[in-house]
BATITI-48566 format. One record per residue (C-alpha): residue number from 1; residue in one letter; x, y, z. Coordinates in pm, 1 decimal, padded with zeros to 6 digits. Each point is the difference from the previous one (the first is absolute). Layout:
N
<NUM, "A", <X, Y, Z>>
...
# end
This chain:
378
<1, "M", <05236.3, -10978.2, 00147.9>>
<2, "K", <-00345.9, -00129.1, -00007.7>>
<3, "K", <-00196.5, 00273.9, -00116.5>>
<4, "T", <00198.1, 00239.6, 00223.4>>
<5, "L", <00206.8, 00232.3, -00049.7>>
<6, "L", <00212.0, 01144.3, -00133.2>>
<7, "L", <-00074.9, 00425.6, -00166.5>>
<8, "A", <-00357.5, 00894.1, 00216.3>>
<9, "T", <-00030.3, 00018.4, -00321.4>>
<10, "V", <00286.6, 00239.6, 00013.2>>
<11, "A", <-00112.8, 00341.6, -00120.9>>
<12, "L", <00334.4, -00018.8, -00290.6>>
<13, "S", <-00086.1, -00043.0, -00344.1>>
<14, "L", <00132.6, -00339.8, -00194.3>>
<15, "S", <00146.2, 00064.2, -00319.0>>
<16, "G", <-00227.7, -00225.0, -00238.1>>
<17, "C", <-00238.9, -00133.4, 00322.7>>
<18, "S", <-00316.3, 00140.5, 00091.6>>
<19, "R", <-00076.4, 00105.7, 00365.2>>
<20, "E", <-00310.3, -00305.6, 00006.0>>
<21, "L", <00247.4, -00256.0, -00120.5>>
<22, "V", <00248.6, 00080.0, 00294.5>>
<23, "E", <-00343.5, -00018.9, 00198.6>>
<24, "N", <-00112.9, -00290.0, -00083.9>>
<25, "I", <-00042.2, -00243.9, 00312.7>>
<26, "Y", <00026.0, -00344.1, -00040.6>>
<27, "G", <-00185.0, -00290.2, 00219.6>>
<28, "V", <00231.8, -00135.4, 00263.6>>
<29, "N", <-00098.7, -00353.4, 00121.6>>
<30, "Y", <00100.7, -00024.1, 00377.2>>
<31, "A", <-00158.2, -00320.8, 00049.9>>
<32, "P", <00279.0, -00249.7, 00077.7>>
<33, "T", <-00054.4, -00353.5, -00124.7>>
<34, "N", <00305.7, -00163.9, 00109.1>>
<35, "R", <00277.3, 00000.9, 00280.2>>
<36, "F", <00194.0, 00241.0, -00132.9>>
<37, "A", <-00233.9, 00255.2, -00069.8>>
<38, "K", <-00187.5, -00056.8, 00356.7>>
<39, "N", <00342.6, 00084.4, 00131.3>>
<40, "L", <00083.7, 00282.9, -00191.6>>
<41, "A", <-00270.5, 00206.1, -00123.4>>
<42, "P", <-00132.2, 00297.6, 00187.7>>
<43, "L", <-00353.9, 00076.3, 00017.2>>
<44, "P", <-00166.3, 00282.9, -00153.9>>
<45, "G", <00126.1, 00374.6, 00127.5>>
<46, "Q", <00268.6, -00194.6, 00187.4>>
<47, "F", <00434.4, 00078.2, -00039.7>>
<48, "T", <00096.5, -00336.9, 00159.6>>
<49, "K", <00398.9, -00075.9, 00029.3>>
<50, "D", <-00029.9, -00342.3, -00124.4>>
<51, "T", <00368.9, -00070.7, 00012.7>>
<52, "A", <-00011.6, -00155.9, 00341.7>>
<53, "A", <-00295.1, -00241.1, -00151.4>>
<54, "L", <00192.4, -00072.9, -00305.1>>
<55, "D", <00331.1, -00096.2, 00173.4>>
<56, "R", <-00237.8, -00229.7, 00235.0>>
<57, "L", <-00137.6, -00118.9, -00282.9>>
<58, "I", <00343.8, -00092.4, -00138.0>>
<59, "H", <00120.6, -00136.8, 00325.4>>
<60, "S", <-00276.9, -00230.9, -00026.4>>
<61, "F", <00016.1, -00120.5, -00343.7>>
<62, "S", <00389.7, -00021.8, 00030.2>>
<63, "G", <-00041.7, -00227.4, 00302.7>>
<64, "Q", <-00189.5, -00248.0, -00232.6>>
<65, "V", <00292.0, 00011.1, -00260.3>>
<66, "K", <00251.8, -00092.2, 00212.1>>
<67, "Q", <-00160.4, -00333.3, 00137.7>>
<68, "R", <00008.6, -00073.3, -00323.9>>
<69, "W", <00297.5, 00111.7, -00175.4>>
<70, "G", <00245.5, 00135.6, 00308.2>>
<71, "D", <00116.9, 00323.8, 00154.1>>
<72, "D", <00248.9, 00067.7, -00252.2>>
<73, "N", <-00213.5, -00087.0, -00296.4>>
<74, "V", <-00321.0, 00232.7, 00048.3>>
<75, "L", <-00105.2, 00210.9, -00336.5>>
<76, "I", <-00242.6, 00260.6, -00008.8>>
<77, "A", <-00152.1, 00189.9, -00266.1>>
<78, "S", <00158.5, 00377.8, -00027.0>>
<79, "K", <-00002.8, 00266.2, -00258.1>>
<80, "R", <00163.0, -00205.9, -00315.8>>
<81, "H", <-00019.8, -00327.4, 00143.9>>
<82, "Y", <-00352.6, -00191.1, -00011.0>>
<83, "V", <-00009.1, -00331.5, 00281.1>>
<84, "K", <-00317.0, -00191.9, 00031.5>>
<85, "Y", <00030.4, -00320.2, 00192.5>>
<86, "T", <-00244.8, -00277.3, -00061.4>>
<87, "D", <-00070.6, -00331.2, 00065.1>>
<88, "G", <-00017.4, 00046.7, 00377.1>>
<89, "Y", <00300.9, 00182.8, 00019.0>>
<90, "Q", <00198.7, -00290.4, -00152.6>>
<91, "S", <00041.0, 00175.6, -00363.5>>
<92, "R", <00036.1, 00343.0, -00095.7>>
<93, "A", <00131.9, 00240.3, -00329.8>>
<94, "H", <00224.9, 00233.9, 00018.9>>
<95, "V", <-00010.2, 00270.3, -00310.8>>
<96, "D", <00347.8, 00224.8, 00004.7>>
<97, "F", <-00080.4, 00298.0, -00223.8>>
<98, "D", <00299.4, 00133.7, 00013.0>>
<99, "K", <00217.0, -00341.0, -00132.4>>
<100, "G", <-00319.3, -00117.2, -00224.8>>
<101, "V", <00021.7, -00356.2, 00196.4>>
<102, "V", <-00311.5, -00168.4, 00154.9>>
<103, "T", <00076.3, -00254.1, 00233.1>>
<104, "I", <-00244.1, -00273.1, 00103.3>>
<105, "E", <00067.7, -00245.0, 00257.8>>
<106, "T", <-00136.3, -00221.7, 00228.2>>
<107, "V", <00099.3, -00142.0, 00340.7>>
<108, "A", <-00276.1, -00273.1, -00016.1>>
<109, "T", <00094.2, -00355.1, 00103.9>>
<110, "T", <-00255.5, -00214.1, -00151.3>>
<111, "N", <00001.8, -00040.6, -00384.2>>
<112, "P", <00228.6, 00342.4, -00025.9>>
<113, "K", <-00033.3, 00014.1, -00391.5>>
<114, "Q", <-00373.6, 00039.4, 00000.4>>
<115, "H", <00013.3, 00223.5, 00295.8>>
<116, "L", <00258.4, 00204.2, -00239.0>>
<117, "I", <-00184.3, -00055.9, -00312.0>>
<118, "N", <-00335.3, 00139.5, 00154.5>>
<119, "A", <00198.8, 00308.0, 00119.6>>
<120, "I", <00110.2, 00099.1, -00312.4>>
<121, "A", <-00287.8, -00010.8, -00168.9>>
<122, "T", <-00145.8, 00219.0, 00261.5>>
<123, "T", <00256.1, 00227.6, -00055.4>>
<124, "L", <-00054.4, 00051.5, -00327.1>>
<125, "L", <-00371.2, 00024.4, -00025.5>>
<126, "T", <00030.5, 00236.9, 00315.8>>
<127, "P", <-00265.9, 00285.1, -00065.7>>
<128, "A", <00094.8, 00309.2, -00103.4>>
<129, "D", <-00240.5, 00211.6, 00222.6>>
<130, "P", <00212.3, 00009.3, 00359.0>>
<131, "A", <-00344.4, 00002.0, 00155.6>>
<132, "E", <-00029.0, -00407.0, -00069.9>>
<133, "V", <00313.5, -00074.4, 00234.4>>
<134, "D", <00067.8, 00014.4, 00329.7>>
<135, "L", <00386.9, 00071.0, 00031.1>>
<136, "Y", <-00030.1, -00070.3, 00365.0>>
<137, "S", <-00142.0, -00345.1, 00008.5>>
<138, "A", <00025.2, -00320.6, -00195.8>>
<139, "Q", <-00344.5, -00009.0, -00113.2>>
<140, "D", <-00140.3, -00159.8, -00297.3>>
<141, "F", <-00158.6, 00266.7, -00263.0>>
<142, "A", <-00140.8, 00000.1, -00341.3>>
<143, "L", <00187.4, -00034.9, -00295.1>>
<144, "S", <-00215.5, 00201.4, -00189.7>>
<145, "G", <00060.8, 00291.9, -00232.9>>
<146, "S", <00314.2, 00128.4, -00206.7>>
<147, "P", <00307.3, -00175.0, 00192.3>>
<148, "F", <00258.4, 00277.8, 00131.8>>
<149, "L", <00269.0, -00163.0, -00150.7>>
<150, "L", <-00162.5, -00029.1, -00346.1>>
<151, "G", <00292.1, 00061.9, -00284.3>>
<152, "Q", <00238.6, 00025.6, 00236.9>>
<153, "I", <00101.9, -00345.1, 00050.1>>
<154, "L", <00022.3, -00224.1, -00334.1>>
<155, "D", <-00088.4, -00398.7, 00013.0>>
<156, "Q", <00255.1, -00239.4, -00122.9>>
<157, "D", <-00149.2, 00088.5, -00381.0>>
<158, "G", <00037.9, 00363.9, 00048.9>>
<159, "K", <-00383.0, 00032.7, 00059.9>>
<160, "S", <-00195.2, 00240.0, 00260.1>>
<161, "I", <-00144.9, -00159.3, 00276.4>>
<162, "E", <-00390.2, 00066.2, 00024.5>>
<163, "W", <-00188.6, -00314.4, 00090.6>>
<164, "S", <00030.9, -00272.6, 00245.6>>
<165, "W", <00067.3, -00251.4, -00259.7>>
<166, "R", <00324.2, 00187.7, -00133.6>>
<167, "A", <00111.3, 00055.5, 00374.6>>
<168, "K", <-00010.5, -00336.4, 00118.2>>
<169, "R", <00181.6, -00118.9, -00274.2>>
<170, "Y", <00297.9, 00244.5, 00011.2>>
<171, "A", <00008.8, -00089.1, 00378.4>>
<172, "E", <00001.7, -00382.9, -00101.4>>
<173, "Y", <00317.9, 00089.0, -00246.4>>
<174, "L", <00155.3, 00205.4, 00263.2>>
<175, "V", <-00027.2, -00234.9, 00269.7>>
<176, "N", <00151.0, -00317.6, -00252.0>>
<177, "N", <00262.1, 00219.2, -00138.5>>
<178, "Q", <00120.4, 00321.5, 00217.7>>
<179, "L", <-00050.6, -00173.1, 00341.8>>
<180, "K", <00239.2, 00135.2, 00251.8>>
<181, "K", <00061.7, -00108.6, 00429.7>>
<182, "K", <00147.9, 00196.8, 00271.2>>
<183, "Q", <-00023.6, -00044.8, 00359.5>>
<184, "V", <-00261.7, 00165.1, 00208.8>>
<185, "R", <00034.9, -00035.1, 00380.2>>
<186, "F", <00010.3, -00402.2, 00010.2>>
<187, "Q", <-00141.6, -00086.1, -00312.5>>
<188, "Q", <-00026.7, 00012.8, -00357.9>>
<189, "A", <-00132.2, 00287.8, -00204.4>>
<190, "Y", <-00050.0, -00037.3, -00396.7>>
<191, "Y", <-00039.7, 00319.5, -00178.5>>
<192, "V", <00031.1, 00154.1, -00377.8>>
<193, "D", <00106.0, 00313.3, -00119.3>>
<194, "I", <-00171.2, 00123.8, -00253.0>>
<195, "P", <00159.0, 00293.7, -00189.3>>
<196, "M", <-00244.1, 00303.9, -00120.0>>
<197, "V", <00021.4, 00145.7, -00354.3>>
<198, "A", <00213.5, 00273.2, -00053.2>>
<199, "D", <-00242.7, 00226.9, -00040.9>>
<200, "H", <-00237.1, -00091.9, 00280.4>>
<201, "V", <00036.4, 00385.2, 00168.3>>
<202, "S", <-00159.2, 00147.3, -00339.9>>
<203, "K", <-00257.1, -00281.1, 00006.0>>
<204, "R", <-00140.1, 00078.2, 00336.1>>
<205, "S", <00018.4, 00392.8, -00060.3>>
<206, "Y", <-00220.0, -00023.1, -00356.3>>
<207, "K", <-00250.2, -00141.2, 00237.1>>
<208, "Y", <-00065.9, 00331.8, 00171.5>>
<209, "A", <00045.4, 00211.9, -00281.5>>
<210, "D", <-00403.6, 00164.6, 00008.1>>
<211, "I", <00028.2, 00012.6, 00351.7>>
<212, "V", <00334.0, 00200.1, -00001.7>>
<213, "R", <-00146.3, 00237.2, -00343.7>>
<214, "E", <-00334.7, 00071.1, 00207.8>>
<215, "A", <00180.6, 00061.8, 00308.0>>
<216, "S", <00235.0, 00238.6, -00163.4>>
<217, "R", <-00274.2, 00175.1, -00208.7>>
<218, "R", <-00209.2, 00017.4, 00365.3>>
<219, "Y", <00299.3, 00205.5, 00160.9>>
<220, "G", <00199.9, 00106.1, -00209.4>>
<221, "I", <00354.9, -00234.0, 00069.3>>
<222, "K", <00162.0, -00116.0, -00315.6>>
<223, "E", <-00031.9, -00327.2, -00094.9>>
<224, "D", <00382.2, -00092.0, 00037.9>>
<225, "L", <00055.7, 00131.1, 00322.5>>
<226, "I", <-00329.0, -00252.4, 00114.1>>
<227, "Y", <00175.7, -00312.4, -00194.2>>
<228, "A", <00357.5, 00111.6, 00204.2>>
<229, "I", <-00172.1, 00011.6, 00341.3>>
<230, "I", <-00130.7, -00313.0, -00045.5>>
<231, "K", <00278.3, -00188.7, -00126.7>>
<232, "T", <00200.3, 00161.1, 00262.2>>
<233, "E", <-00258.7, -00106.6, 00289.9>>
<234, "S", <-00103.8, -00323.6, -00104.2>>
<235, "S", <00138.0, -00108.0, -00314.7>>
<236, "F", <-00361.2, -00016.3, -00160.0>>
<237, "N", <-00092.2, -00293.5, 00300.7>>
<238, "P", <-00359.5, 00118.4, 00112.5>>
<239, "Y", <00035.0, -00257.7, 00354.1>>
<240, "A", <00274.2, 00253.8, 00063.1>>
<241, "V", <00002.6, 00064.3, 00400.2>>
<242, "S", <00284.0, 00166.1, 00205.2>>
<243, "P", <00124.4, 00039.6, 00362.9>>
<244, "A", <-00114.5, 00305.4, -00004.2>>
<245, "N", <-00331.5, -00074.5, -00026.7>>
<246, "A", <-00028.2, 00109.1, -00412.2>>
<247, "Y", <-00234.0, -00166.5, -00206.7>>
<248, "G", <-00027.4, -00092.8, -00363.9>>
<249, "L", <00131.7, 00093.2, -00362.6>>
<250, "M", <00125.6, 00377.3, 00115.8>>
<251, "Q", <00090.3, -00121.2, 00401.8>>
<252, "V", <-00261.5, 00261.9, 00104.6>>
<253, "V", <-00037.8, 00019.3, 00427.3>>
<254, "P", <-00326.4, 00011.6, 00075.9>>
<255, "K", <00009.7, 00226.0, 00364.8>>
<256, "T", <00253.2, 00253.2, -00223.9>>
<257, "A", <-00034.7, 00066.3, -00369.0>>
<258, "G", <-00325.9, -00194.6, 00031.8>>
<259, "A", <-00182.9, 00186.0, 00231.0>>
<260, "D", <00140.6, 00343.8, -00163.8>>
<261, "V", <-00144.0, -00108.2, -00315.9>>
<262, "F", <-00347.6, -00087.3, 00143.1>>
<263, "K", <-00015.5, 00331.1, 00207.8>>
<264, "L", <00110.0, 00233.5, -00269.9>>
<265, "V", <-00096.3, -00186.1, -00359.4>>
<266, "K", <-00274.1, -00234.8, 00111.4>>
<267, "K", <-00164.2, 00223.2, 00236.5>>
<268, "Q", <-00034.4, -00359.2, 00203.4>>
<269, "A", <00025.5, -00052.1, 00404.8>>
<270, "G", <00236.5, -00251.8, 00078.2>>
<271, "Q", <00270.4, -00168.7, -00221.8>>
<272, "P", <00048.0, -00268.1, -00238.1>>
<273, "S", <-00009.0, -00377.4, 00137.9>>
<274, "P", <00271.0, -00260.6, -00157.6>>
<275, "Q", <-00255.8, -00143.0, -00216.0>>
<276, "Y", <-00071.4, 00329.8, -00117.3>>
<277, "L", <00375.4, 00000.4, -00086.4>>
<278, "F", <00024.3, -00335.8, -00138.5>>
<279, "D", <-00270.8, 00117.2, -00262.3>>
<280, "P", <00269.6, 00110.2, -00297.7>>
<281, "A", <-00254.2, 00293.2, -00155.5>>
<282, "K", <-00048.3, 00147.0, 00387.7>>
<283, "N", <00386.4, -00075.1, 00084.4>>
<284, "I", <00113.7, 00211.1, -00321.8>>
<285, "D", <-00278.6, 00251.5, 00044.2>>
<286, "T", <00120.2, 00064.8, 00327.4>>
<287, "G", <00374.3, 00009.1, -00076.8>>
<288, "T", <-00042.7, 00283.9, -00244.9>>
<289, "A", <-00241.3, 00164.8, 00190.1>>
<290, "Y", <00267.6, 00044.2, 00271.0>>
<291, "F", <00228.8, 00133.2, -00274.9>>
<292, "Y", <-00280.5, 00242.4, -00098.5>>
<293, "L", <00003.8, 00128.3, 00389.3>>
<294, "L", <00370.3, 00009.6, 00012.2>>
<295, "Q", <00033.3, 00237.2, -00361.6>>
<296, "N", <-00325.6, 00203.1, 00107.9>>
<297, "R", <-00000.4, 00036.1, 00370.2>>
<298, "Y", <00318.1, -00119.9, 00182.8>>
<299, "L", <00248.8, 00119.3, -00236.1>>
<300, "K", <-00190.3, 00235.6, -00201.2>>
<301, "E", <00271.3, 00306.5, 00104.0>>
<302, "V", <00270.1, -00175.0, -00229.6>>
<303, "R", <00033.7, 00256.4, -00264.9>>
<304, "N", <00168.2, -00242.5, -00257.0>>
<305, "P", <-00170.4, -00293.9, -00156.0>>
<306, "L", <00279.7, -00192.7, -00000.7>>
<307, "S", <00105.6, 00054.9, 00262.9>>
<308, "L", <-00321.5, -00079.0, 00184.1>>
<309, "H", <-00029.8, -00314.9, -00232.6>>
<310, "Y", <00338.3, -00113.1, 00231.0>>
<311, "S", <-00162.3, 00147.7, 00308.0>>
<312, "M", <-00354.0, -00221.8, -00063.4>>
<313, "I", <00197.3, -00295.7, -00039.4>>
<314, "S", <00244.6, 00004.5, 00277.3>>
<315, "A", <-00336.7, 00082.4, 00206.2>>
<316, "Y", <-00145.2, -00264.4, -00084.7>>
<317, "N", <00253.7, -00212.3, 00150.7>>
<318, "G", <00132.0, 00183.7, 00279.8>>
<319, "G", <-00259.9, 00246.3, 00081.8>>
<320, "T", <-00048.2, 00361.9, -00050.2>>
<321, "G", <00206.4, 00084.7, 00329.0>>
<322, "G", <00302.1, -00203.0, -00142.1>>
<323, "V", <00000.8, 00192.1, -00329.2>>
<324, "L", <00008.7, 00322.3, 00204.0>>
<325, "S", <00270.4, -00124.9, 00217.1>>
<326, "A", <00265.9, -00038.7, -00256.8>>
<327, "F", <00027.2, 00385.5, -00078.2>>
<328, "N", <-00051.6, 00138.0, 00377.5>>
<329, "R", <-00102.6, -00088.7, 00312.7>>
<330, "N", <-00319.1, 00258.8, 00026.3>>
<331, "R", <-00273.9, -00078.5, -00224.1>>
<332, "K", <-00039.3, 00350.6, -00130.7>>
<333, "R", <00365.0, 00096.0, -00056.4>>
<334, "A", <00030.1, -00345.0, -00196.2>>
<335, "M", <-00249.7, 00090.8, -00265.7>>
<336, "Q", <00179.5, 00306.3, -00063.1>>
<337, "D", <00331.6, -00187.9, -00001.0>>
<338, "L", <-00144.7, -00274.3, -00231.1>>
<339, "N", <-00149.0, 00276.4, -00264.2>>
<340, "Q", <00316.5, 00140.9, -00033.7>>
<341, "L", <00140.8, -00255.6, -00141.5>>
<342, "Q", <00007.5, -00136.2, -00340.8>>
<343, "P", <-00192.1, -00378.9, -00085.4>>
<344, "N", <00327.8, -00172.6, -00037.4>>
<345, "Q", <00132.5, 00152.3, 00338.0>>
<346, "V", <-00366.2, -00084.0, 00206.1>>
<347, "Y", <00064.0, -00390.3, -00162.3>>
<348, "W", <00393.8, -00004.0, 00144.6>>
<349, "A", <-00131.2, 00129.2, 00362.5>>
<350, "L", <-00297.9, -00240.4, -00042.2>>
<351, "T", <00227.8, -00285.3, -00091.1>>
<352, "N", <00293.7, 00089.2, 00244.4>>
<353, "K", <-00137.9, 00184.2, 00277.0>>
<354, "H", <-00316.9, -00111.6, 00086.4>>
<355, "P", <-00014.6, -00175.2, 00374.0>>
<356, "K", <-00087.5, -00353.6, -00134.6>>
<357, "A", <00187.0, -00199.0, -00221.0>>
<358, "E", <-00323.1, -00189.7, -00153.8>>
<359, "A", <-00128.0, 00339.8, -00106.2>>
<360, "R", <00288.2, 00120.9, -00193.8>>
<361, "R", <00054.9, -00372.4, -00154.2>>
<362, "Y", <-00425.6, 00015.1, -00076.4>>
<363, "L", <00069.7, 00330.5, -00192.3>>
<364, "E", <00243.5, -00143.5, -00192.0>>
<365, "K", <-00161.9, -00294.4, -00094.2>>
<366, "V", <-00359.1, 00167.3, -00072.3>>
<367, "T", <00161.6, 00244.6, -00229.8>>
<368, "R", <00196.5, -00282.5, -00185.9>>
<369, "Y", <-00291.3, -00220.5, -00060.2>>
<370, "Q", <-00207.8, 00335.8, -00120.6>>
<371, "K", <00263.0, 00042.1, -00299.6>>
<372, "E", <-00036.6, -00352.6, -00069.8>>
<373, "F", <-00379.1, -00030.9, 00002.2>>
<374, "H", <-00004.1, 00358.7, -00174.2>>
<375, "N", <00237.9, -00188.2, -00278.9>>
<376, "G", <-00169.9, -00316.4, -00032.4>>
<377, "K", <00255.7, -00182.9, 00159.1>>
<378, "I", <-00219.1, -00167.5, 00224.0>>
# end
């Protein structure tokens, strides 16, 4: 998104973190400079419900896609899938972060191999800054700065791809040696599948080490927990966006977690725009600040530190109300019941009695990933 794209001071102490740091306010650029931001970015002080706006934008966008690719072959970017259309919707790139595979394809009818070469090179050189790329159009964008997939794909010589000449050479190699065909609607589509390196998740995570370290220090939240949340939410995909209207690495929802952070931590009116949340530094700062609110405000009555830890993770996905409902319908009684349990019993309740299946699985995933990061396995 061309130059496009969440965390009162709470009167509580942060371990190893000064009040001044918590009160630090970052400026927010609300000036939308592309179609995505214009449709979704709220004005200062406004709490707009932008879900409908996002739905309208995606509906219009998917209509363009259907014209080229058919009703049954529409791909749209999501939490763990980067999808970008180029070349007047004739070509597209799909990065599946779960499978570790990049698929680039074209339905161009004139000189399709050259269209595919161009699409491959563009994908390999797509910038790491989500502010530069509009996911909901087929607009061209500048191939500048560090590539999004740098180090995650190696060319035929086993080299990282950072420069135009290497990207073009690898694209030509793929088209000449690994070209595949399939039928899309009533036309021939040409495509290539590119495997990502085995440790592609680690390579993406390393990019954010300094940001995670600073957020951890500022808000008193463990680094391995921040990493585990990012991996669970987006697999370190800075372009992540979800139908729930969540954005960026930590999948922050502007009108809930984002608004709470702006009001209670930043002392700032309104809510963060998508433009703000696609900035990795601002996104990680906002998501971590929301954990600070969970720990020191919304769930501060949970007495056992490990029980609090489990409750915070569950609440990040399913809300504080969802956590309490796993113990009792009455919120006050629920907190009493929770505090009478041992941490392992709290974990069992949140992974078996939580009303949302997604939240039950979420706690299991995050705790597993946190242990892996803590042990240096990721």
